[in-house]
NUGUPA-925390 format. One record per atom (N, C-alpha, C, O, CB): x, y, z. Coordinates in pm, whole numbers, plus 50000, padded with zeros to 5 digits. Glycine has a CB too. Layout:
<atoms>
XYZ ...
</atoms>
This chain:
<atoms>
500834988050000 500005000050000 500885012650000 501685014650091 499055000050122 500715021149897 501525033249885 500955044149976 499765047049972 501575038049739 501825050050058 501395060650148 502095073650114 503265073850075 501675056750293 501345084550129 501915097850113 502545101950247 501865102050350 500815108150068 503845105350245 504565108350369 503985120450441 503905120650564 506045110750339 503575130650364 503005142650426 501685139450495 501395144450603 502805153650322 500885131150429 499595127350488 499795117950607 499025118450703 498705120650382 500805109550601 501125100950716 501425109550839 500955106750949 502325091750684 502225120050817 502565129050928 501345136750976 501235139851095 503665138850886 500435139750884 499235147550918 498245139551003 497645145051096 498545152150792 498075126650972 496985119051032 497405108351132 496575103651211 496205112750926 498675104251131 499085093551221 498875097351367 499285108051412 500555089951197 498205088351440 497925089851584 496985101551616 496855105351732 499225091851658 496325107251514 495365118051538 493985112451570 493645101251533 495295127351416 493205120651640 491815117251670 490935125151573 490985137451568 491445120451821 490125117951497 489395124051386 487905121351398 487475110251430 489915118751252 487105131851372 485645130551369 485165132751226 485575142351160 484955140651466 484305123751177 483665125351046 482165125951069 481545115851102 484045113650948 481565137851053 480105138851062 479515134150929 480095136550823 479645153551096 478365127550935 477835121650813 478775111150758 478865109150637 477585132450707 479475104450848 480545095350809 480095082450745 480925075150691 481355092250925 478795079450748 478305067350682 477805070150541 477395060950470 477205060950764 477815082850500 477445086250363 478555082350266 479605077350307 477155101350352 478315084550138 479265080150035 480615087150049 481655080550050 478695082749897 480615100350060 481865107750073 482505105050208 483715103350217 481635122850054 481695104650314 482215101650447 482905088150451 483985086750508 481095102150550 482275078150390 482865064750385 484165064950305 485145058350341 481875054750322 484175072650195 485385074050114 486535080250193 487675076050180 485105082349991 486215090250276 487225096550361 487775086350460 488995085150478 486625108650437 486885078950524 487285069050624 488175058350560 489195054550617 486055062550689 487785053650443 488535043250374 489985047450349 490905039350362 487865039750241 490185060150314 491535064950287 492275068650416 493495067350423 491505076950194 491545073150517 492185076750644 492795064750714 493855065750777 491185083450736 492135053450703 492555041350776 494025037950753 494715034050847 491695029550736 494495039550630 495875035450597 496925044550660 498115041250660 496075035250447 496495056250715 497445065450778 497475063950931 498105071951000 497105079850741 496795053750981 496875049851122 496535060851224 497315063151316 498235044851150 495405067551208 494975076551316 494615068451440 494285056651428 493765085351272 494685074551557 494385066851679 492885064151691 492475053651740 494885074251803 492075073851645 490615072051650 489995078451525 490375089451485 490005078451780 489055071351463 488175077451364 486755075951420 486195065051422 488315070751219 486215086951465 484865086851525 483855091151420 484015101651358 484795096151650 482835083251400 481845085751295 480505089251358 479945081551435 481695073551202 480005101251324 478705105751373 477695104751260 477895110451153 478785120351428 476615097451283 475585095551180 474225094251246 474095088751356 475895083151092 473185099351177 471825097851230 471095086051165 469885084551182 471025110751209 471835077851090 471235066651018 471735053451077 472845049151047 471575067450866 470915047251160 471315034851228 471635023651131 472605016351150 470205030451323 470825022251025 471065011550929 472395013450855 473095003750827 469915010750829 472735025950825 474005028750757 475195025350846 476225020550799 474075043450714 475045027850975 476095024051070 476265008951072 477385003851072 475765029251212 475145001651074 475184986951072 475914982050947 476764973150956 473744981151075 475594987850830 476224983650705 477714987150703 478524979450654 475514990150586 478054998950756 479455003250755 480294994550849 481464991750820 479575018050794 479724990350960 480444981251051 480764968150981 481824962351003 479604978551177 479854963550897 480104951350821 481174953550715 481934944350682 478814946450755 481244965750661 482234968950557 483644969550615 484624966250547 481884982250490 483754973950743 485054975050809 485034966750938 485024972351047 485414990050840 485014953550926 484774945051043 485914944351144 485664941851262 484474931350997 487134946451102 488274944351192 489104956851215 490284956051249 489164933551136 488484968551197 489194981151217 488904986151360 487824991251388 488754991951110 489874984451448 489644987051590 489555001851625 488965005551727 490724980851670 490165010451541 490145024651576 488905032051523 488835044251532 491395031351524 487935024651467 486675030551423 485655030051537 485415019351594 486125023351298 485055041451568 483965041551666 482765048751604 482935057751522 484405048551799 481575044651643 480345050051582 479465056351689 479315051151799 479575038951508 478875067751653 477925074551742 476655077751664 476715083751557 478545087451802 475525073651719 474235077951664 474005092351712 474115095251831 473055068351708 473685101051618 473435114851657 473205123551536 473475119551423 474595120351739 472705135551560 472375144851453 473095157951477 473185162551591 470845146951443 473605164051369 474315176751385 473375187951431 473845198551473 474985180651255 472075185751424 471115195651476 471135195951629 470725205851691 469695192451426 471615185151689 471635183751835 472995188251888 473955180551884 471335168951878 473085200451936 474365206251978 474995198552093 476215197452100 474165220752018 474195193352183 474755185752296 475415172852248 476485169052298 473645182552398 474795166152153 475375153852099 476655156952021 477625149452026 474355146552009 476635168051949 477825172151873 478995174951967 480135171251939 477515184651787 478705181452078 479775184652175 480385171952234 481585171552260 479225193452288 479575161652253 480115148952301 480955142152193 482015136652221 478975139552346 480465142852069 481165136251959 482535142451933 483445135551886 480325137051833 482685155251963 483905162351928 484925162752042 486005168552027 483565176451885 484585156752155 485505156652269 486845150552232 486915139552176 484895148852386 487945157852262 489335153152242 489705150852096 490655143552068 489555140452319 488965156852003 489215154851860 490235164951810 490275176451854 487895156051779 491085160351715 492085169151653 491605175151521 491845186851493 493375161451629 490925166951440 490505171151306 489055167351283 488635156151314 491415164851197 488275176751228 486865174251197 486645174951047 487005184850982 485945184251270 486035164450991 485555164750854 484025165550862 483365156050904 486035152150771 483475176950821 482025179050833 481345176050699 481265184650611 481705193650880 480845163750687 480195159250563 478695157550578 478005154950479 480815146250518 478155158850700 476725156950721 475935168050652 476245179850668 476395156650871 474925164250576 474135174350503 472905168050441 472845155950419 474985181050395 471905176550414 470855172950318 471385177350183 471875188550170 469445179750354 471285168950080 471995171949955 471145170649829 471645173149719 473175162949943 469875166749842 469045164949722 468205177449696 467505182249784 468135152649737 468295182549574 467625195149540 466135194649566 465585203449632 467875198649395 465465184249515 464005183749527 463555181949671 462545187849712 463455172349442 464275174049750 463895172049890 464105184949970 463285188450055 464715160449953 465195191849942 465435204750010 464385215049973 463975223050057 466835210149976 463925215049846 462885224349804 461575221649876 460845230949911 462675223549652 461285208949897 460035205149964 460115206550115 459095207250184 459665190849929 461355206950168 461565207650313 462625218250347 463665215050405 462005193850367 462345230950312 463365241350331 463735243750476 464885246850506 462895254150271 462775242250569 463075244250710 464115233950757 465055237150830 461795243250796 463915221450714 464835210850754 466195212450687 467225209550747 464245197150720 466195217150562 467465219450493 468295229850568 469505228350582 467215224150348 467645240250616 468335250750692 468805245250827 469915248150871 467415262950713 467945237350892 468325231851023 469565222951013 470445223451099 467165223751083 469635214750907 470775205750892 471995212850833 473075212450891 470395193950804 471805219350719 472945224750644 473515237650704 474715240150694 472535227250503 472655245750764 473125258450820 473325257550971 474435259451021 472135269750786 472245254651043 472345253951189 473225242251232 474005243351326 470935252651253 473105230951161 473965219451192 475425222851175 476255219051259 473615207751102 475765229851069 477155234051047 477605243651157 478725242651207 477315240650910 476725252951193 477035262251302 477295254851433 478195258451509 475885272351321 476515244451459 476705236451581 478075229751584 478765229851686 475615225851593 478465223851470 479755216851464 480915226851477 481915223951543 479875208751332 480765238451414 481795248751425 481925253651569 483035254951621 481475260651331 480795256351633 480815260951772 481505250751862 482325254351947 479375263551822 481165238051844 481785227351924 483285226351895 484085223951985 481105213851896 483665228151767 485075227651729 485865238951794 487005237051837 485225228251577 485265250751800 485915262151864 486095259852013 487155262652069 485105274951839 485055254752077 485105252452222 486115241552257 486775242152361 483715248752276 486225231552170 487155220452193 488555223852145 489515216752175 486665207852124 488685234852070 489965239452015 490625228651929 491815225751945 490905243552129 489825222851837 490395212851745 491385219751652 491355231951637 489265205851662 492265212151592 493315217951507 492765222551372 493065233451326 494445207851485 491935213951309 491445217151175 489975213051158 489535202651208 492315210251069 489245221451085 487835218951054 487695219850903 487965230350844 486885229051128 487255208950840 487115208650694 485645206650661 485035196550696 487985197250632 485075216650591 483665216250554 483525211750409 484175217150320 483005230250574 482665201650387 482435196250253 481255203550190 480115202050235 482175180850258 481525211450086 480485219350021 480205214049881 480605202849847 480885234150014 479515221949800 479065217649668 479125229149570 479055240849609 477635212049675 479275225849440 479265236449339 477925243749333 477835254649276 479595230749203 476885237849390 475575244349391 475545256649483 474605264549480 474505234449435 476595258049565 476725270049650 477235281949571 477125293349617 477655267149767 477795279649453 478265290449367 477095295549283 476545288049202 479445285849276 476715308149301 475565313949231 474325305149251 473755300449152 475875315549078 473895302949375 472825293349403 471475297249344 471105308949339 472675291649551 470745287049299 469395289049246 468375280749322 467185281249292 469345285449097 468825273149421 467955263949495 468155265449645 469115271649690 468225249449452 467235259749720 467365259549866 468635252349908 469335256749999 466135252849930 468935241149840 470165233949869 471375242949851 472205244149941 470285221449780 471485249349735 472625257949708 472735269549805 473815272849853 472545263149568 471585275749834 471585287249926 471995283050067 472735290250135 470205293849929 471515271350111 471855266750246 473335263150257 473955265450361 470985254650284 473895257350151 475315254050153 476195266650140 477295267150195 475645244250039 475695276750069 476415289450063 476475295850201 477535300650242 475745299149962 475355295850272 475345301150409 476305293450499 477005299350581 473935300750468 476335280250482 477255272050561 478705275450527 479565275550616 476985257050536 478985278050400 480335282350360 480705295450430 481805296850483 480425283950206 479775305050428 480055318250488 480285317050638 481145323850694 478895328050459 479505308550703 479685306350847 481075300550874 481755304550968 478585296850902 481475291050790 482785284650807 483915294750786 484865295150864 482945272850709 483805302850681 484835312850653 484955323150765 486045327950795 484545319950523 483825326450827 483825336850930 484145331451069 484315339151164 482485343650933 484245318151082 484435312051214 485715316651282 485795317051404 484455296951201 486735320151202 488005324351261 487875336951345 488695339351433 489035326651151 486825344951319 486645357351396 486205354451540 486265363251626 485625366351327 485755342051565 485345338051700 486415329751770 486205324951882 484045330251694 487555327951704 488575318651751 489335323851872 489755316051958 489545315651640 489515337051881 490285342651993 491715337451993 492425338551893 489615339352126 492125331752104 493465326252117 493525311552076 494565305052090 493955327752259 492415306252024 492365292251983 493175289851857 493675299251795 490925287951959 493315277051821 494205273251710 493465267951588 494095264951487 495175262851757 492135266751594 491395259851488 491495266851353 491245278851341 489935258651526 491875259151251 491895264051114 490655258951043 490275247251056 493195259551040 490015267850967 488785264450897 489005264750746 489595274250694 487655274050937 488535254350677 488735253450531 487515246950467 486805239050529 490025245450497 487275250550342 486125245550266 486605238050142 487525242450074 485165257350227 485965226850113 486225219449989 484915219149911 483905214049960 486765204850017 484935224649790 483725225749708 483775215249596 484735214849518 483575240249648 482745206849588 482705195649495 481695197449383 480785205749391 482395182949569 481885189449276 480845187449177 480065174849213 480035170849329 481445186449033 479445168649114 478695156449138 479665144849161 480575142649081 477735153349020 479465137549268 480315126049298 479635113649242 478635108849296 480565124649453 480185108349132 479575096749066 479605084649159 480645081149215 480315093548934 478475078349174 478395066449258 477935069149399 477665059849475 479715059649262 477845081949438 477355084949572 475865081749581 475175081149480 477615099949609 475405079749703 474005075849721 473075086649668 473205098449702 473705073049870 472125082549584 471175092049528 471685099449406 470975107949352 470795101849631 472905096349361 473465103049244 472775097949117 472075087849119 474985100649235 472975105249006 472375101348879 472875087548837 472145080148772 472675111748770 474105084148872 474615070748840 473745060048905 473355050348841 476085069248887 473435061949032 472635052049104 471235050949045 470685039949034 472555055649253 470655062349007 469315062448946 469345054948812 468495046348787 468825077048924 470325058048728 470435051348597 470705036348615 470145028048543 471555057648513 471565032848712 471885018748734 470625010948771 470395000048718 472945017248845 469815016448860 468585009548902 467595008348786 466914998148773 467935017149020 467515018748703 466605018148588 467065007448489 466245000148434 466515031848519 468375006548466 468914996248376 468674982248433 468294973048360 470414998448352 468914980748562 468754967848627 467324962848617 467084950748607 469174968848773 466364972048621 464954968448618 464364968948478 463144967648461 464174977548710 465224970948377 464754970948239 463924982948201 463154982448105 463964958848214 464064993848273 463295005948247 464085015748162 465305014748151 462865012448378 463385025248104 464035035748028 464805045048122 464385047448235 462995043747945 465915050248073 466625060548147 465945073948119 465695077348004 468145060948108 465655081448224 465015094448208 466065105548223 466645107348330 463865096348311 466285112748115 467225123948113 466415136748109 465535138248025 468215123047992 466715146048200 465875158048211 466015167548094 465065174448058 466215165348338 467215167948033 467405176747916 468635172047839 469635168147899 467555191647960 468565172347707 469665167247624 470955175247640 472045169947617 469245167147479 470835187947678 472015196647687 472545198347829 473535205347849 471685210147631 471915192047928 472315193948068 473705188348094 474035177448048 471305187348161 474525195848168 475885191548202 476115192548352 475455200248421 476925199948126 477065184548400 477445184948541 478955182448554 479535174848476 476645174348622 479585188948653 480945185448690 480895171848759 479985169048837 481585196348782 481895163448730 481885150048789 483255146248845 484295150648796 481435139748685 483205138048947 484425132449008 484045119349073 482875116849102 485065142349112 485045110949096 484795098149163 484875100049314 485405110049362 485815087449116 484335090449390 484385091149536 485835091149583 486175098549676 483615079249598 486685082949521 488085082349564 488805095549536 489625099849616 488815070849493 488485102049421 489085115149391 488635125549493 489435133849537 488695119649249 487365124949530 486835134349629 487535132649763 487955142449824 485315132449645 487655120349808 488295117649937 489775121549934 490285127050031 488155102749974 490455118649822 491875122149810 492075137149820 493015141849885 492445116949678 491185144849754 491275159449759 491095164549901 491825173449945 490235165749666 490145158949973 489875163350109 491095161350198 491465170150276 488675155850168 491725149650187 492905146850269 494075155850231 494805160550318 493305132150256 494255158150102 495345166850056 495145181050106 496085187450153 495435166749902 493915185950096 493595199550141 493845201150291 494335211450336 492145203050108 493515190850367 493735191250512 495195194150543 495495201250639 493305178050577 496085188750464 497515190350487 498035204150445 498935209450510 498265179650412 497475209950337 498045222450284 497275235050325 497775246150306 498075221750134 496085233450382 495255245150414 495895254050520 496545249250613 493875240650460 495695266950503 496185276650603 495025281450691 495055279550812 496865288650534 494005287650629 492825291750707 491885299650617 492325308350541 493235300250832 490575296750625 489575304550556 489555303150405 488975311550336 489755318550589 490175292750351 490245291150206 489155281750155 488595273650229 491625285850165 488885283050025 488005273649955 488845266649849 489485273249767 486755280949891 488835253349850 489565245549751 488575238549659 487565233049704 490505235349819 488875238849528 488005232649428 488855224349333 489765229549269 487195243349350 488555211549324 489275202949230 488935206849087 487785210149057 488925188049255 489925206648998 489665208748856 488995196148802 489625185648791 490985212048778 487725197448769 486945185848727 486495187148583 486185198148538 485745183948818 486445176148511 485795176448379 484285176348399 483805173948510 486245164348290 483565178848294 482105178048302 481615166548216 482365160748137 481445191348258 480355163248233 479745152848152 478375157748107 477645164048183 479625139348231 478045154847984 476685157047936 475835145547987 476185133947967 476635158147779 474735148548053 473945138048120 473385128048019 473285116148049 472795144348200 473035132747902 472555123447799 473675113747760 473435101847745 472055131247673 474905118847744 476035110247710 476355100547822 476725089047797 477255118847678 476195105047949 476385096148063 475415084448054 475795072948075 476205103648196 474145087448024 473145077048011 473475067247900 473365055047918 471785083147985 473885072447784 474235063847671 475445054947703 475475043147668 474535072347546 476435060847771 477635053147806 477315042247907 477825031147898 478725062447861 476455045548005 476055035348103 475305023948035 475495012348070 475175041648212 474465027347938 473735016947864 474715007947790 474554995747788 472735023347765 475725013947727 476725006347652 477514996947743 477724985247710 477675015747579 477955002147857 478734994047951 477874982848009 478304971448020 479315002848064 476644986348046 475744976348106 475434965248006 475374953548043 474424983048154 475254968947881 474944959047777 476144949747754 475964937747734 474564966047644 477354955247758 478554946947738 478744937147853 479304926347835 479794955747723 478294940947973 478414932248090 477244922448101 477364911848162 478514940648216 476124926248042 474924917948049 474324916647909 473274922347881 473874924048149 474984909147819 474594908747677 473174903747651 472604906747547 475544899947602 472614896247744 471264890947723 470174900447774 468984897947753 471134877647792 470584911047840 469584920147896 468974928947787 469614932047687 470214928948005 467724932947808 467034941847717 467164956247768 466854959147883 465534937847701 467624965047681 467834979047718 466744987647656 466614988247534 469234983847673 465974994247740 464915003247692 465535016347644 466595020247693 463855005947803 464885023147550 465435035747498 465385046947603 464575046747695 464665040147373 466285056647585 466305068447673 465085077247646 464665078747532 467615076547653 464535082847752 463415092147738 463815105747797 464485106447899 462145086547808 463385116247732 463655129747779 462465134447861 461335134547812 463945139547659 462715138347984 461615142948070 461645158248077 461545164847974 461735136748214 461765163948194 461855178548205 462655182148329 462785174148422 460435184948211 463215194248329 464025198948441 463145200648564 462055206248557 464735212148405 463645195648676 462925197148802 462995211548851 463855219248808 463485187548908 462095215048941 462055228648996 463415232249058 463985224549135 460935229849101 463905244049024 465155249849076 466425242849024 467535246449064 465145249249228 466275232948936 467445225948883 468055234148769 467325240148690 467055211748833 469385234448761 470055242448660 470485233848542 470705221848556 471265249648719 470605240248426 471105233148308 472595229948323 473045219148286 470875241548181 473335239448378 474775237948396 475145242448537 474375249448604 475565246148289 476345238448583 476805242248717 478025251348706 478685251948603 477125229648801 478305258148816 479425267448823 480285264248944 479775260649050 478925282048830 481595265548927 482515262649037 482825274849121 483005274049242 483805256848983 482885286349054 483375298549118 482495310249077 482065310948962 484865301249081 482225319349169 481385330849139 482215342249082 483435342649102 480635335449265 481585351649011 482335363148956 483105371049062 484205375949036 481385372448884 482535372349181 483215379949287 484415372549345 485275378749408 482235383349398 484465359249325 485595351349375 486765350949277 487885348049317 485135337349405 486495353749150 487525352249047 488815360049077 489905354549059 486975356848914 488745372649123 489985379949152 490845373549262 492035376249271 489645394249192 490235365149344 490935358849456 491215344049431 491565336649523 490125360549583 491045339849306 491205325749269 492625323049221 493135330049133 490185321749160 493255312949278 494635309349246 494665295549183 494045286249234 495525309849373 495395294149072 495545281249004 496665273449073 497805277949077 495855283248853 496325261649127 497295253449199 497605240249128 498005230449190 496795250649340 497405240248998 497695228148921 496505219048907 495775219848808 498815220548986 496275210449006 495135201249000 493885207049065 492815200849060 495495188149067 494005218749125 492855224849192 492965240049190 494015245649158 492745219749337 491855246449226 491835260949247 491765263649397 491245255549474 490635267549172 492295275149436 492175279549575 491655293849576 492185302649509 493555278549650 490605296049654 490085309649673 490525314049813 490195307649912 488515310149657 491255325049818 491745330049947 491425344849960 490735350449875 493275327649960 491915351150065 491695365550086 492675373950005 492505386149993 491815368850235 493715367449951 494725374549873 494365374649725 493935364549670 496105367949893 494525386149662 494235387149520 495265379349438 496445378849473 494195401849476 494785373349329 495675365749241 496415375249147 495845384949098 494875355249159 497685372349124 498495380649034 498415375848890 498815382948798 499945380649080 497895363648871 497795358048736 496325357048694 495455353248772 498465344048730 496075360648569 494725359748515 494385345148485 495205337948428 494575368548388 493195341048521 492785327048503 491645326348402 490725334548407 492355320648637 491705316748312 490625314748216 489365310448289 489415301548374 491015304348109 488245316548256 486995313448326 486185302448257 485125298648307 486155325948337 486665297348143 485875287248072 485745274348152 484785266848135 486515284347937 486735271748240 486675259448319 485815260948444 485685251448521 488065255248359 485225272648465 484385274948582 482935270848558 482145270248652 484445289548622 482585267948432 481225263748397 481255249648339 482135246348259 480585273648297 480305241348379 480265227648326 479885227448179 480065217248111 479275219148407 479345238548128 478985239347986 480225241147899 480285235847788 477995250847962 481215248847947 482355252647863 483665245647898 484615246347820 482555267347872 483735239048012 484975232048047 485125219347964 484195215347894 484995228748198 486285213047972 486505200747895 485635189447948 485335188848067 487995196547899 485225180647859 484375169347895 485245157447934 486355155747884 483425165647779 484725149348021 485435137148060 485535127947939 484595127047860 484705129848178 486655121347924 486835112547809 485955100147821 485645095647932 488315108447795 485555094747705 484725082647706 485445071147776 484825063147846 484345078547562 486765070447757 487555059647817 487515060347969 487285050348037 489005060247767 487735072448023 487725074048169 486325071948225 486155065948331 488255087848208 485325076948153 483945075448199 483565060648205 482925056248300 482975083048106 483955053048104 483665038548104 484375031548219 483815022448281 484085032247971 485615035648246 486355029548357 485675032248490 485525023148572 487805034948360 485245044748513 484565048148638 483275040148651 482985034748758 484255063348643 482515039248542 481245031848545 481495017148575 480795011248657 480505033348410 482495011148510 482814997048535 483254994848679 482834985148743 483914992348439 484095003848731 484545002648870 483375003548967 483294996049064 485585013548902 482475012848940 481305014549028 480375002449021 479864997949124 480525027248989 480174997248902 479314985348888 479954973448959 479244965049015 479074981948738 481274972648958 481964961949033 481724963449181 481474953649252 483484962149004 481784975849229 481574978449373 480154974849415 479934969549523 481854993149407 479194977849327 477804975049360 477474960249345 476344956149369 476874983349271 
</atoms>
């Protein structure tokens, strides 16, 4: 197993809390953290069944501990964060339509829940707090995006309450994580498995995409290099959703040659759903720094001009068919 020396130094013998740790990204973080030998990985989740399944996935990992609890419950959060060095805050409501139908709950989880974890982190004086955000927070058009934007602002401003404390706060902004629970991949996979048509909301719709392992790798890397109050964004290719559907059909057919594949059907865009996504807002561009494989938004103005075409899923480069097929095959193997 190949280990990164800098990450080994960052995480070895550390006590780590992952909120929403039984979710797809949370599980991905845990899977990669294990190889760096932290003394404790404490997982906070409000989903009992997911905890049961995750325990089965990691049956012999002694430094994993699980807590039933909700980030809305400040008292439970304070217990979960006791003696912790690093917090990965991944707990969230993340589905556009559910957040639109339940805006009060979206705010309670995504905004107040984040505030609770930050407050507990400040009181416990943890070393680092990493908030997992979404590209929907950039120029938000939905309750989900707006709630995650507020959570980002709370995280960025947390340093003003730090006083003599040491906690560093950082944000990681993602695109769509292929294979995560409730993702379009999972929806298409289930439709293919049941012999149903794939429903694509619009032929021109695009999304930024990344794999769960890429997402987790970025989070761990950012934890090591972050200074304070920054937003990190992985440089991601985009995918046309119609092409994703066609590619999944092709891969599924090659793996299941006797299966019958129904034709794709075009439906309609859901309420508050966007045709394309954005990584960075116009007001952030002057403070955006190109770091090779990622962008960093900080309080310092950038001295180099950056092309803005990669900030929109409509104009950035598309993921190659070869890589897309590999990701789909890997995910189907996992499932």
